[in-house]
C-alpha atoms as a printed R data frame, in Angstrom:
    type eleno elety resid chain resno       x       y       z
1   ATOM     1    CA   UNK     A     1  18.207 -17.261 -25.649
2   ATOM     2    CA   UNK     A     2  17.190 -19.775 -23.697
3   ATOM     3    CA   UNK     A     3  16.028 -18.716 -20.211
4   ATOM     4    CA   UNK     A     4  17.584 -19.920 -17.095
5   ATOM     5    CA   UNK     A     5  15.679 -22.253 -14.560
6   ATOM     6    CA   UNK     A     6  15.166 -19.408 -12.290
7   ATOM     7    CA   UNK     A     7  13.071 -17.714 -15.162
8   ATOM     8    CA   UNK     A     8  10.879 -20.311 -15.525
9   ATOM     9    CA   UNK     A     9  10.009 -21.194 -11.815
10  ATOM    10    CA   UNK     A    10  11.237 -21.631  -8.084
11  ATOM    11    CA   UNK     A    11  14.545 -24.336  -7.731
12  ATOM    12    CA   UNK     A    12  14.808 -23.274  -4.382
13  ATOM    13    CA   UNK     A    13  11.014 -24.907  -3.806
14  ATOM    14    CA   UNK     A    14  12.048 -28.155  -2.017
15  ATOM    15    CA   UNK     A    15   9.322 -30.537  -3.992
16  ATOM    16    CA   UNK     A    16  10.746 -29.363  -7.536
17  ATOM    17    CA   UNK     A    17  14.216 -29.668  -5.851
18  ATOM    18    CA   UNK     A    18  13.311 -33.565  -4.854
19  ATOM    19    CA   UNK     A    19  11.790 -34.305  -7.944
20  ATOM    20    CA   UNK     A    20  14.849 -33.117 -10.082
21  ATOM    21    CA   UNK     A    21  16.887 -34.891  -7.924
22  ATOM    22    CA   UNK     A    22  15.246 -38.057  -7.766
23  ATOM    23    CA   UNK     A    23  15.131 -37.792 -11.525
24  ATOM    24    CA   UNK     A    24  19.139 -37.248 -11.647
25  ATOM    25    CA   UNK     A    25  19.199 -40.743  -9.772
26  ATOM    26    CA   UNK     A    26  16.594 -42.737 -11.688
27  ATOM    27    CA   UNK     A    27  16.633 -41.198 -14.800
28  ATOM    28    CA   UNK     A    28  12.982 -41.712 -15.541
29  ATOM    29    CA   UNK     A    29  10.167 -39.454 -13.898
30  ATOM    30    CA   UNK     A    30   6.400 -39.953 -14.262
31  ATOM    31    CA   UNK     A    31   4.278 -36.249 -14.476
32  ATOM    32    CA   UNK     A    32   2.456 -35.318 -11.858
33  ATOM    33    CA   UNK     A    33   0.501 -32.102 -11.284
34  ATOM    34    CA   UNK     A    34   3.202 -31.244  -8.514
35  ATOM    35    CA   UNK     A    35   5.805 -31.744 -11.499
36  ATOM    36    CA   UNK     A    36   4.656 -30.277 -14.790
37  ATOM    37    CA   UNK     A    37   6.379 -27.133 -14.723
38  ATOM    38    CA   UNK     A    38   9.885 -28.933 -14.306
39  ATOM    39    CA   UNK     A    39   8.664 -31.926 -16.960
40  ATOM    40    CA   UNK     A    40   7.447 -29.111 -19.301
41  ATOM    41    CA   UNK     A    41  10.950 -27.021 -19.034
42  ATOM    42    CA   UNK     A    42  13.049 -30.199 -19.568
43  ATOM    43    CA   UNK     A    43  10.853 -31.638 -22.785
44  ATOM    44    CA   UNK     A    44  11.712 -27.595 -24.094
45  ATOM    45    CA   UNK     A    45  15.394 -28.142 -23.770
46  ATOM    46    CA   UNK     A    46  15.054 -31.781 -24.930
47  ATOM    47    CA   UNK     A    47  16.448 -32.837 -21.695
48  ATOM    48    CA   UNK     A    48  13.352 -35.604 -21.476
49  ATOM    49    CA   UNK     A    49  11.597 -37.636 -24.194
50  ATOM    50    CA   UNK     A    50   8.348 -39.723 -23.536
51  ATOM    51    CA   UNK     A    51   8.437 -43.578 -23.212
52  ATOM    52    CA   UNK     A    52   5.598 -45.600 -24.607
53  ATOM    53    CA   UNK     A    53   3.981 -45.120 -21.446
54  ATOM    54    CA   UNK     A    54   1.617 -42.265 -20.958
55  ATOM    55    CA   UNK     A    55   2.885 -39.584 -19.326
56  ATOM    56    CA   UNK     A    56   6.223 -41.313 -18.535
57  ATOM    57    CA   UNK     A    57   9.475 -39.796 -19.603
58  ATOM    58    CA   UNK     A    58  13.378 -40.323 -19.698
59  ATOM    59    CA   UNK     A    59  16.778 -38.253 -19.139
60  ATOM    60    CA   UNK     A    60  18.302 -37.954 -22.751
61  ATOM    61    CA   UNK     A    61  22.504 -38.582 -22.698
62  ATOM    62    CA   UNK     A    62  22.836 -34.692 -22.732
63  ATOM    63    CA   UNK     A    63  19.599 -34.333 -20.193
64  ATOM    64    CA   UNK     A    64  21.885 -36.430 -17.568
65  ATOM    65    CA   UNK     A    65  24.636 -34.090 -17.995
66  ATOM    66    CA   UNK     A    66  22.765 -30.710 -18.376
67  ATOM    67    CA   UNK     A    67  20.641 -31.478 -15.458
68  ATOM    68    CA   UNK     A    68  23.697 -32.432 -13.336
69  ATOM    69    CA   UNK     A    69  25.075 -29.229 -14.034
70  ATOM    70    CA   UNK     A    70  21.826 -27.401 -13.078
71  ATOM    71    CA   UNK     A    71  21.572 -29.277  -9.766
72  ATOM    72    CA   UNK     A    72  25.082 -27.770  -9.233
73  ATOM    73    CA   UNK     A    73  24.509 -24.151  -9.835
74  ATOM    74    CA   UNK     A    74  21.751 -23.923  -8.316
75  ATOM    75    CA   UNK     A    75  21.006 -26.417  -5.539
76  ATOM    76    CA   UNK     A    76  24.445 -26.625  -3.589
77  ATOM    77    CA   UNK     A    77  25.362 -29.295  -1.952
78  ATOM    78    CA   UNK     A    78  22.538 -31.390  -3.619
79  ATOM    79    CA   UNK     A    79  23.579 -34.349  -2.878
80  ATOM    80    CA   UNK     A    80  23.116 -33.531   1.000
81  ATOM    81    CA   UNK     A    81  19.756 -32.772   0.670
82  ATOM    82    CA   UNK     A    82  17.345 -34.096   3.171
83  ATOM    83    CA   UNK     A    83  15.524 -37.206   1.812
84  ATOM    84    CA   UNK     A    84  12.123 -37.175   0.510
85  ATOM    85    CA   UNK     A    85  10.297 -38.806   3.488
86  ATOM    86    CA   UNK     A    86  11.559 -35.963   5.160
87  ATOM    87    CA   UNK     A    87  10.126 -33.404   3.172
88  ATOM    88    CA   UNK     A    88   7.128 -35.040   2.788
89  ATOM    89    CA   UNK     A    89   7.016 -35.059   6.516
90  ATOM    90    CA   UNK     A    90   7.639 -31.229   6.802
91  ATOM    91    CA   UNK     A    91   5.518 -30.702   4.439
92  ATOM    92    CA   UNK     A    92   2.673 -32.884   5.578
93  ATOM    93    CA   UNK     A    93   3.208 -30.355   8.691
94  ATOM    94    CA   UNK     A    94   2.308 -26.932   7.453
95  ATOM    95    CA   UNK     A    95  -0.859 -28.280   4.581
96  ATOM    96    CA   UNK     A    96  -2.106 -29.587   8.170
97  ATOM    97    CA   UNK     A    97  -1.910 -26.769  10.275
98  ATOM    98    CA   UNK     A    98  -2.748 -24.280   7.526
99  ATOM    99    CA   UNK     A    99  -5.475 -26.946   6.380
100 ATOM   100    CA   UNK     A   100  -7.429 -26.668  10.215
101 ATOM   101    CA   UNK     A   101  -7.190 -22.819  10.205
102 ATOM   102    CA   UNK     A   102  -9.027 -22.960   6.791
103 ATOM   103    CA   UNK     A   103 -11.504 -25.297   6.875
104 ATOM   104    CA   UNK     A   104 -13.860 -23.517   8.828
105 ATOM   105    CA   UNK     A   105 -13.382 -20.420   6.825
106 ATOM   106    CA   UNK     A   106 -14.019 -22.028   3.398
107 ATOM   107    CA   UNK     A   107 -16.907 -20.815   1.037
108 ATOM   108    CA   UNK     A   108 -19.575 -23.638   0.590
109 ATOM   109    CA   UNK     A   109 -19.851 -25.095  -1.993
110 ATOM   110    CA   UNK     A   110 -16.499 -24.574  -3.393
111 ATOM   111    CA   UNK     A   111 -15.956 -23.945  -7.153
112 ATOM   112    CA   UNK     A   112 -16.051 -26.905  -9.272
113 ATOM   113    CA   UNK     A   113 -12.592 -26.215 -10.889
114 ATOM   114    CA   UNK     A   114 -10.142 -24.412  -8.833
115 ATOM   115    CA   UNK     A   115  -6.864 -22.548 -10.347
116 ATOM   116    CA   UNK     A   116  -3.514 -24.777  -9.582
117 ATOM   117    CA   UNK     A   117  -1.207 -21.935  -8.161
118 ATOM   118    CA   UNK     A   118  -4.183 -20.684  -6.172
119 ATOM   119    CA   UNK     A   119  -4.338 -24.470  -4.707
120 ATOM   120    CA   UNK     A   120  -0.793 -24.767  -3.904
121 ATOM   121    CA   UNK     A   121  -0.948 -20.841  -2.321
122 ATOM   122    CA   UNK     A   122  -3.854 -22.010   0.144
123 ATOM   123    CA   UNK     A   123  -1.820 -25.182   1.379
124 ATOM   124    CA   UNK     A   124   1.466 -23.881   0.851
125 ATOM   125    CA   UNK     A   125   1.556 -19.911   1.007
126 ATOM   126    CA   UNK     A   126   3.134 -19.732  -1.974
127 ATOM   127    CA   UNK     A   127   1.379 -20.209  -5.257
128 ATOM   128    CA   UNK     A   128   4.721 -21.374  -7.078
129 ATOM   129    CA   UNK     A   129   4.656 -24.170  -4.254
130 ATOM   130    CA   UNK     A   130   3.458 -27.124  -5.199
131 ATOM   131    CA   UNK     A   131   1.232 -29.478  -2.588
132 ATOM   132    CA   UNK     A   132   2.708 -33.202  -3.105
133 ATOM   133    CA   UNK     A   133   0.720 -35.782  -4.944
134 ATOM   134    CA   UNK     A   134   0.264 -37.873  -1.225
135 ATOM   135    CA   UNK     A   135  -0.773 -35.283   0.503
136 ATOM   136    CA   UNK     A   136  -3.405 -33.623  -2.308
137 ATOM   137    CA   UNK     A   137  -5.102 -37.117  -2.133
138 ATOM   138    CA   UNK     A   138  -5.973 -36.317   1.643
139 ATOM   139    CA   UNK     A   139  -7.481 -33.390   1.048
140 ATOM   140    CA   UNK     A   140 -11.293 -32.872  -0.065
141 ATOM   141    CA   UNK     A   141 -12.392 -33.902  -3.769
142 ATOM   142    CA   UNK     A   142 -15.294 -31.944  -4.284
143 ATOM   143    CA   UNK     A   143 -13.224 -30.432  -6.718
144 ATOM   144    CA   UNK     A   144 -10.675 -30.400  -9.829
145 ATOM   145    CA   UNK     A   145  -7.559 -29.595 -10.330
146 ATOM   146    CA   UNK     A   146  -6.231 -27.180 -13.228
147 ATOM   147    CA   UNK     A   147  -3.096 -25.357 -14.495
148 ATOM   148    CA   UNK     A   148  -5.399 -23.485 -17.035
149 ATOM   149    CA   UNK     A   149  -2.974 -24.040 -19.931
150 ATOM   150    CA   UNK     A   150  -4.847 -22.867 -22.703
151 ATOM   151    CA   UNK     A   151  -5.800 -24.380 -26.385
152 ATOM   152    CA   UNK     A   152  -5.155 -22.073 -29.468
153 ATOM   153    CA   UNK     A   153  -7.207 -22.503 -32.498
154 ATOM   154    CA   UNK     A   154  -7.106 -21.039 -36.214
155 ATOM   155    CA   UNK     A   155 -10.029 -22.183 -39.135
156 ATOM   156    CA   UNK     A   156 -12.899 -21.524 -41.104
157 ATOM   157    CA   UNK     A   157 -15.600 -24.201 -39.855
158 ATOM   158    CA   UNK     A   158 -17.946 -24.987 -37.783
159 ATOM   159    CA   UNK     A   159 -16.572 -27.446 -36.040
160 ATOM   160    CA   UNK     A   160 -17.674 -27.773 -32.123
161 ATOM   161    CA   UNK     A   161 -16.655 -29.489 -29.324
162 ATOM   162    CA   UNK     A   162 -19.359 -31.326 -26.937
163 ATOM   163    CA   UNK     A   163 -18.377 -31.838 -23.844
164 ATOM   164    CA   UNK     A   164 -20.192 -33.962 -21.244
165 ATOM   165    CA   UNK     A   165 -22.131 -31.855 -18.876
166 ATOM   166    CA   UNK     A   166 -22.204 -28.389 -20.464
167 ATOM   167    CA   UNK     A   167 -23.141 -26.913 -23.953
168 ATOM   168    CA   UNK     A   168 -20.759 -27.714 -27.396
169 ATOM   169    CA   UNK     A   169 -18.592 -24.853 -28.034
170 ATOM   170    CA   UNK     A   170 -19.303 -23.555 -30.943
171 ATOM   171    CA   UNK     A   171 -15.836 -22.663 -32.718
172 ATOM   172    CA   UNK     A   172 -17.485 -20.937 -35.652
173 ATOM   173    CA   UNK     A   173 -18.938 -18.244 -33.911
174 ATOM   174    CA   UNK     A   174 -15.574 -17.361 -31.837
175 ATOM   175    CA   UNK     A   175 -13.781 -17.683 -34.973
176 ATOM   176    CA   UNK     A   176 -15.762 -15.270 -37.294
177 ATOM   177    CA   UNK     A   177 -14.650 -12.115 -34.543
178 ATOM   178    CA   UNK     A   178 -11.538 -12.852 -33.543
179 ATOM   179    CA   UNK     A   179  -8.238 -13.772 -35.207
180 ATOM   180    CA   UNK     A   180  -7.491 -16.836 -33.240
181 ATOM   181    CA   UNK     A   181  -9.443 -18.740 -30.280
182 ATOM   182    CA   UNK     A   182  -7.869 -19.715 -27.129
183 ATOM   183    CA   UNK     A   183  -9.945 -21.916 -24.546
184 ATOM   184    CA   UNK     A   184  -8.799 -22.428 -21.261
185 ATOM   185    CA   UNK     A   185  -8.039 -25.828 -19.817
186 ATOM   186    CA   UNK     A   186 -10.724 -26.145 -17.502
187 ATOM   187    CA   UNK     A   187 -13.058 -25.362 -20.335
188 ATOM   188    CA   UNK     A   188 -12.163 -28.853 -21.916
189 ATOM   189    CA   UNK     A   189 -11.426 -30.670 -19.249
190 ATOM   190    CA   UNK     A   190 -14.891 -33.059 -20.162
191 ATOM   191    CA   UNK     A   191 -15.069 -32.514 -24.017
192 ATOM   192    CA   UNK     A   192 -15.792 -35.333 -25.176
193 ATOM   193    CA   UNK     A   193 -16.082 -35.649 -28.897
194 ATOM   194    CA   UNK     A   194 -15.652 -33.168 -32.258
195 ATOM   195    CA   UNK     A   195 -19.452 -32.597 -34.298
196 ATOM   196    CA   UNK     A   196 -20.554 -30.239 -37.024
197 ATOM   197    CA   UNK     A   197 -17.497 -29.360 -39.950
198 ATOM   198    CA   UNK     A   198 -14.472 -31.393 -39.877
199 ATOM   199    CA   UNK     A   199 -11.411 -30.311 -40.932
200 ATOM   200    CA   UNK     A   200 -10.237 -31.579 -44.029
201 ATOM   201    CA   UNK     A   201  -6.105 -31.110 -42.367
202 ATOM   202    CA   UNK     A   202  -5.053 -30.484 -38.909
203 ATOM   203    CA   UNK     A   203  -1.809 -28.330 -39.038
204 ATOM   204    CA   UNK     A   204  -0.031 -27.753 -36.069
205 ATOM   205    CA   UNK     A   205   2.407 -25.096 -36.031
206 ATOM   206    CA   UNK     A   206   5.448 -24.752 -33.403
207 ATOM   207    CA   UNK     A   207   5.889 -20.611 -33.490
208 ATOM   208    CA   UNK     A   208   3.062 -18.309 -32.618
209 ATOM   209    CA   UNK     A   209   3.735 -15.190 -34.438
210 ATOM   210    CA   UNK     A   210   4.106 -18.115 -37.533
211 ATOM   211    CA   UNK     A   211   0.586 -19.810 -35.905
212 ATOM   212    CA   UNK     A   212  -1.222 -15.813 -36.407
213 ATOM   213    CA   UNK     A   213   1.044 -15.169 -39.466
214 ATOM   214    CA   UNK     A   214  -0.319 -17.946 -41.953
215 ATOM   215    CA   UNK     A   215  -2.565 -17.786 -44.591
216 ATOM   216    CA   UNK     A   216  -5.126 -20.030 -44.121
217 ATOM   217    CA   UNK     A   217  -7.452 -21.428 -46.151
218 ATOM   218    CA   UNK     A   218 -10.702 -23.123 -46.072
219 ATOM   219    CA   UNK     A   219 -10.944 -26.644 -44.241
220 ATOM   220    CA   UNK     A   220  -7.484 -26.427 -42.516
221 ATOM   221    CA   UNK     A   221  -7.115 -26.319 -39.062
222 ATOM   222    CA   UNK     A   222  -4.210 -24.606 -37.174
223 ATOM   223    CA   UNK     A   223  -3.496 -25.820 -33.614
224 ATOM   224    CA   UNK     A   224  -0.690 -24.036 -31.687
225 ATOM   225    CA   UNK     A   225   1.764 -25.779 -30.637
226 ATOM   226    CA   UNK     A   226   2.719 -24.960 -27.417
227 ATOM   227    CA   UNK     A   227   5.613 -26.702 -25.832
228 ATOM   228    CA   UNK     A   228   4.689 -26.217 -22.251
229 ATOM   229    CA   UNK     A   229   0.880 -27.367 -23.498
230 ATOM   230    CA   UNK     A   230   1.757 -30.117 -25.706
231 ATOM   231    CA   UNK     A   231   0.053 -32.284 -23.306
232 ATOM   232    CA   UNK     A   232  -3.583 -30.356 -24.070
233 ATOM   233    CA   UNK     A   233  -2.479 -30.296 -27.386
234 ATOM   234    CA   UNK     A   234  -1.983 -33.744 -28.029
235 ATOM   235    CA   UNK     A   235  -5.657 -34.825 -25.808
236 ATOM   236    CA   UNK     A   236  -7.618 -32.567 -28.478
237 ATOM   237    CA   UNK     A   237  -5.737 -34.003 -31.334
238 ATOM   238    CA   UNK     A   238  -6.722 -37.359 -30.120
239 ATOM   239    CA   UNK     A   239 -10.323 -36.714 -31.100
240 ATOM   240    CA   UNK     A   240 -10.024 -36.224 -34.285
241 ATOM   241    CA   UNK     A   241 -11.094 -39.371 -36.373
242 ATOM   242    CA   UNK     A   242  -7.816 -41.619 -38.188
243 ATOM   243    CA   UNK     A   243  -9.228 -40.030 -41.940
244 ATOM   244    CA   UNK     A   244  -8.471 -36.393 -40.978
245 ATOM   245    CA   UNK     A   245  -5.087 -36.496 -41.473
246 ATOM   246    CA   UNK     A   246  -2.663 -34.528 -38.940
247 ATOM   247    CA   UNK     A   247   0.798 -32.382 -40.379
248 ATOM   248    CA   UNK     A   248   3.390 -30.769 -38.200
249 ATOM   249    CA   UNK     A   249   4.806 -27.780 -39.214
250 ATOM   250    CA   UNK     A   250   7.780 -26.828 -37.175
251 ATOM   251    CA   UNK     A   251  11.047 -25.392 -37.397
252 ATOM   252    CA   UNK     A   252  14.016 -26.844 -38.818
253 ATOM   253    CA   UNK     A   253  15.931 -28.266 -35.558
254 ATOM   254    CA   UNK     A   254  16.316 -31.519 -33.609
255 ATOM   255    CA   UNK     A   255  13.992 -29.598 -31.052
256 ATOM   256    CA   UNK     A   256  11.204 -29.453 -33.466
257 ATOM   257    CA   UNK     A   257  11.145 -33.016 -35.047
258 ATOM   258    CA   UNK     A   258  10.658 -33.926 -31.602
259 ATOM   259    CA   UNK     A   259   7.873 -31.961 -30.964
260 ATOM   260    CA   UNK     A   260   6.091 -34.177 -33.665
261 ATOM   261    CA   UNK     A   261   7.136 -37.353 -32.455
262 ATOM   262    CA   UNK     A   262   5.922 -36.619 -29.408
263 ATOM   263    CA   UNK     A   263   2.680 -35.550 -30.874
264 ATOM   264    CA   UNK     A   264   2.345 -38.783 -32.883
265 ATOM   265    CA   UNK     A   265   3.180 -40.950 -29.735
266 ATOM   266    CA   UNK     A   266   0.696 -39.264 -27.539
267 ATOM   267    CA   UNK     A   267  -1.924 -39.401 -30.137
268 ATOM   268    CA   UNK     A   268  -1.063 -42.575 -31.371
269 ATOM   269    CA   UNK     A   269  -2.017 -41.116 -34.622
270 ATOM   270    CA   UNK     A   270   0.895 -40.639 -37.815
271 ATOM   271    CA   UNK     A   271   2.619 -37.245 -38.184
272 ATOM   272    CA   UNK     A   272   4.308 -35.882 -41.468
273 ATOM   273    CA   UNK     A   273   5.908 -33.005 -41.062
274 ATOM   274    CA   UNK     A   274   5.434 -30.064 -43.706
275 ATOM   275    CA   UNK     A   275   8.177 -28.966 -45.416
276 ATOM   276    CA   UNK     A   276   7.282 -26.968 -48.941
277 ATOM   277    CA   UNK     A   277   9.679 -27.510 -51.692
278 ATOM   278    CA   UNK     A   278  11.325 -24.290 -51.597
279 ATOM   279    CA   UNK     A   279  12.707 -24.096 -48.567
280 ATOM   280    CA   UNK     A   280  15.737 -25.229 -49.346
281 ATOM   281    CA   UNK     A   281  16.472 -21.731 -51.364
282 ATOM   282    CA   UNK     A   282  16.310 -20.384 -48.011
283 ATOM   283    CA   UNK     A   283  19.107 -21.985 -46.671
284 ATOM   284    CA   UNK     A   284  22.070 -20.280 -47.810
285 ATOM   285    CA   UNK     A   285  20.400 -17.060 -45.778
286 ATOM   286    CA   UNK     A   286  19.048 -18.199 -43.077
287 ATOM   287    CA   UNK     A   287  20.355 -21.628 -41.865
288 ATOM   288    CA   UNK     A   288  22.164 -20.784 -38.085
289 ATOM   289    CA   UNK     A   289  25.196 -22.764 -36.889
290 ATOM   290    CA   UNK     A   290  23.497 -25.421 -34.086
291 ATOM   291    CA   UNK     A   291  24.336 -24.898 -30.288
292 ATOM   292    CA   UNK     A   292  26.060 -27.599 -27.822
293 ATOM   293    CA   UNK     A   293  23.564 -26.518 -25.046
294 ATOM   294    CA   UNK     A   294  20.024 -28.753 -25.804
295 ATOM   295    CA   UNK     A   295  16.962 -26.925 -26.799
296 ATOM   296    CA   UNK     A   296  16.023 -24.541 -29.309
297 ATOM   297    CA   UNK     A   297  18.755 -24.766 -31.905
298 ATOM   298    CA   UNK     A   298  20.088 -27.033 -30.055
299 ATOM   299    CA   UNK     A   299  23.003 -30.231 -32.183
300 ATOM   300    CA   UNK     A   300  20.786 -32.628 -34.549
301 ATOM   301    CA   UNK     A   301  21.014 -35.919 -32.645
302 ATOM   302    CA   UNK     A   302  20.363 -39.731 -34.366
303 ATOM   303    CA   UNK     A   303  19.747 -41.286 -37.729
304 ATOM   304    CA   UNK     A   304  20.452 -38.470 -40.480
305 ATOM   305    CA   UNK     A   305  16.663 -38.060 -42.045
306 ATOM   306    CA   UNK     A   306  16.263 -38.658 -46.125
307 ATOM   307    CA   UNK     A   307  14.365 -35.500 -46.409
308 ATOM   308    CA   UNK     A   308  16.703 -33.337 -48.555
309 ATOM   309    CA   UNK     A   309  16.634 -30.094 -46.939
310 ATOM   310    CA   UNK     A   310  16.489 -31.966 -43.368
311 ATOM   311    CA   UNK     A   311  19.588 -34.697 -44.881
312 ATOM   312    CA   UNK     A   312  21.943 -31.069 -45.570
313 ATOM   313    CA   UNK     A   313  21.263 -29.242 -42.154
314 ATOM   314    CA   UNK     A   314  21.592 -32.420 -40.100
315 ATOM   315    CA   UNK     A   315  25.206 -33.154 -41.762
316 ATOM   316    CA   UNK     A   316  25.955 -30.031 -41.129
317 ATOM   317    CA   UNK     A   317  24.610 -29.115 -37.662
318 ATOM   318    CA   UNK     A   318  22.670 -26.730 -39.391
319 ATOM   319    CA   UNK     A   319  19.059 -25.518 -38.043
320 ATOM   320    CA   UNK     A   320  16.478 -22.822 -39.584
321 ATOM   321    CA   UNK     A   321  13.213 -21.262 -37.980
322 ATOM   322    CA   UNK     A   322   9.866 -21.761 -40.021
323 ATOM   323    CA   UNK     A   323   9.392 -18.006 -39.881
324 ATOM   324    CA   UNK     A   324  11.698 -17.120 -42.564
325 ATOM   325    CA   UNK     A   325   9.010 -18.149 -45.256
326 ATOM   326    CA   UNK     A   326   5.566 -17.386 -44.010
327 ATOM   327    CA   UNK     A   327   5.254 -14.440 -46.294
328 ATOM   328    CA   UNK     A   328   6.609 -16.415 -49.393
329 ATOM   329    CA   UNK     A   329   4.167 -15.927 -52.040
330 ATOM   330    CA   UNK     A   330   4.368 -19.653 -52.660
331 ATOM   331    CA   UNK     A   331   3.209 -20.846 -49.651
332 ATOM   332    CA   UNK     A   332  -0.556 -20.456 -50.004
333 ATOM   333    CA   UNK     A   333  -0.270 -22.700 -52.897
334 ATOM   334    CA   UNK     A   334   1.519 -25.156 -51.140
335 ATOM   335    CA   UNK     A   335  -0.989 -25.382 -48.438
336 ATOM   336    CA   UNK     A   336  -4.187 -25.832 -51.348
337 ATOM   337    CA   UNK     A   337  -2.056 -28.872 -52.570
338 ATOM   338    CA   UNK     A   338  -2.004 -30.260 -48.896
339 ATOM   339    CA   UNK     A   339  -6.281 -29.818 -49.250
340 ATOM   340    CA   UNK     A   340  -6.736 -31.247 -52.553
């Protein structure tokens, strides 16, 4: 079951409302801190797709229809709402009033990194609100604002993430003790390059349960490609040299295909999909009909692909989740072949 917008973030926030309306009107949007939740929500449902420009997205055909329906449902009379300039002036008054109050009370120095929800709460009074980018530029800049997303990794290797002004993160020591490594985004803001033992292969995995339960041969690094954190995953993947191949293992559906395409586009690296040869055997028992609504299990769109199992699923408008084959006894051998 897909989440409604109200379960993801506050559609009553005037900044989010204005961003959604402007997106509908101009059919494209640039990623900024205040609209990232909206963009992630729409990307997860394939209502948006990235362009060739960094952090820029356009509405898909189905996205334009669906967004209009959401606007009608969650923002009554949205065509009659105040203009973005009016909203900005209103928020500027509120931000200025709060800043005058809190400025003499702030500790000095402030932390180098501040959580975005904390920042928004200080200046809007609501941690689900957002300070417009134009106003944020006028506030002090001696700190960085961070969403504190997480990068999830699994592997058995002495891989190190070198950072600009801090000690490298040695992943092997953490991996020896835990089932996964979950690194906060604030610990990766200044990551520069990778050092130590590189994997033979990097595999992004769409489903979190599959990411945790997959067999893990030596020299394979697994990265959870959470849809909402895709840009953080892409930043990490860019650190790998091109001789380390990247495979994506996801659900066999349209949104899984878009996720792989996004990672390829954002990293500038070719991405192959990992489709075990025996997956087609599962189709009779686990294939599900696609849904009209965009998102997980949404209808296939675009040209039919040549890979046999994908071709059959697309022609019959069916999809399959990747979790069904995770314990197949042939999977470890398939992974080993990739590393030979």
